[in-house]
N, C-alpha and C positions, 0 to 999 in steps of 0.2 A: 504493498497502499504503501500512494507516495504521500508527504504530509509537508505542509508549508506552516512558517514559523514566523510569524510577524513579530516587530520590536521595536519600540523607542529609544532604547537606552542600553545596558550594559551589559547585560542578554545573558545574568548570571542562569536564568533559569532553563535558556536556550542550552546555556555548556553543559547543561543537567541532560538535557535531552538528548543533543548530542552524545555524550559519553553514552549513554543506554541503548541507541541508536549502534554506536561501535560496537558494545561489549555482547551485545545482541538480548539483551532484555527487550527490547521495542524491535519487533520484526517488523520493519520498515523503512523506509527512505527519507530521505527532508530533501523534497525538491527543490526547494526553494525559500531563502531568506529573505522577508519586505520587511524594508523600515522607512520610514518615515523622516527618519533625521540619519541625515548625510555623514554626522558625524558620531555616531549611535558604536560604541565596541562591539554592537553583537555580531553588528559586519563581517570585523576583525577577526571575530571567535569561528563567524563561517566562511571566511575565506580559508581562516589556520585549516577549517577542517577539508576544505574542497567544495565546498556547498555553496551553488551560485547565486547571487545574493542582488536584490532589485531595489532601488532607491527611488520613491517618490513623492515629489515635492505636493503637499494638500493647494499651496500655494497657486499652483500648475493651472490646479480642476477650476470650472465655474459653482462647481456643488460638490456637500460631502460625498453624495450619488455619485459623481462622473467620477469624482478619487475610488469610489469603490469598484466599478466598473472595470477600471483598470486594475486592477489586482485583480477582478476578479477570471477578469480577458489572462491573464497573466499564469495565474492556478489553471484554469481548463488547459490549457496551451499543454500542461505539464502532466495532465491528468492527476489532479489534485484532489484527494478524497477528505482528508479532513483538516482544518484550517485549526490552525495553536499560536492565541497569543500569549505573549510571553512582553506581559511591563509593555504593550503595546498603547498609547495613549491616546485614543481617539475611538467614539462609541462609532459601529458600525451599523452601518445605512437599512432601513427597514429590508431595502431592496438584496443585500449583502446577505444580511439575515434568512432570509426567503430562498436564495440559489443554495446558500449551501446550512440550509434549518435541520436541526439535531447533531448538525457537521463542525460547528463551531466550539471551540473550550477557550476561559480563560481561568486563571489562580489569581485569588485574589486574599489578602490579607489578612483577612478577619471570618469570622465564624458566620457565615451568611444567613437570616435574611440582616445581621444586628454591623453596624456601621460600613455605609456603602459608600463610595467613591473614593478619590486618591486617598482619603488620609487613613483609612482604617488601623493603624497601627497608634495614631498619634492621638484618632477618637475611642479606639477602645479604653486605652491608656488613660486617657481625662475621663473617662466615665467612670475609672474605677473598677472596671470588670477582674475578676481573678481570675478567668479562663479565656482564650482567645484561642486563635489559628488557623491555618488558610483553610479555604474552599476553592476544590474543583468544580468548574461548574459549565453547562453549558449555555450558549450569550442567546437571548432571545431580542426584544424590541427596545427591551429596558432596561436601565440600566444593573447590573448588579444582580440580577432577576431570575436569570433561567433556572431549568433544574439541576440541584445540586447531586454529583457524582463523587464527591471522597471532601470528609472534612479531618482534621487531625487536631486532636483538643491541648492545647500549651496554657500550663498554668500559670498566668502571669506574677512574679516576685514584687516584696515590698521594695524593694528596692530599682526595680526596672526604670532603665529611663527608653525612649522612643530605641534608640542605638543596638543598644543588647536584646531589646524586644524584638526587635526586628532580625537580627542577625538571628534569634532561637526560628522564629518564624519564617527567616530567607531554607535553614536548614531543612527544617518538613517540607516546606515547600519543593525541594530537588529531589524527595522522593514522593512525598505522593503524588506531581505532574506528571512525572514517567511512566507513574503505575496507572495513573485515569489512561491514558493515551496509548500505552500497553493493552489492558482491559479494552478498549476500543479497535485499535488495531487487531484484538482478537473476535471482533464481535462479540464480547459479552456484556457487552450495556443494552438496558431494553430499557428504552423511557414509557411508561405510563402516566399521561396527566407532566402531575409535578414530582411524581418518584423514577427516580431512577436506579433499577434491579441490577445486580452483577449475577449471571449464571453461568 
């Protein structure tokens, strides 16, 4: 199965996925890494692994949908069956979600449905929760809303800072994201409404 990874930043989750493909844990090929940020370190990680990359600047397109149509065109060209968002800082348009319905995954650094948005770690810490952790979910038209695939609970320590908590959450992300992708590639995920069953 061909997968594509969309990134905007340093690409630590991308690296975990690359490593999992390389060691055979994920029986798939990363056909393309797409970034909307030309200086993203994720692109370097991809080229170091010999993976094809594509840089698209959203400002070059009239609308979000036009931008997404260009991505979809490139994904279809490479027969991509699964789209993996790894720190991709853009909302997908309804067009994109429709084309790849139940075939787009995202990882969020909080236990959804709590603390949606771009500050999941900070918001959880500020709220004073005792437990947080990453969520892998399918992407739908709403922000951080689609059916949940995997979650991992992490205890929040009294002396945690945003940095220390982020480090522990990231560590777990790098375990559960490859696991979720592996389950998808092996066709072991069944979606019924909001529930995702592992078969």
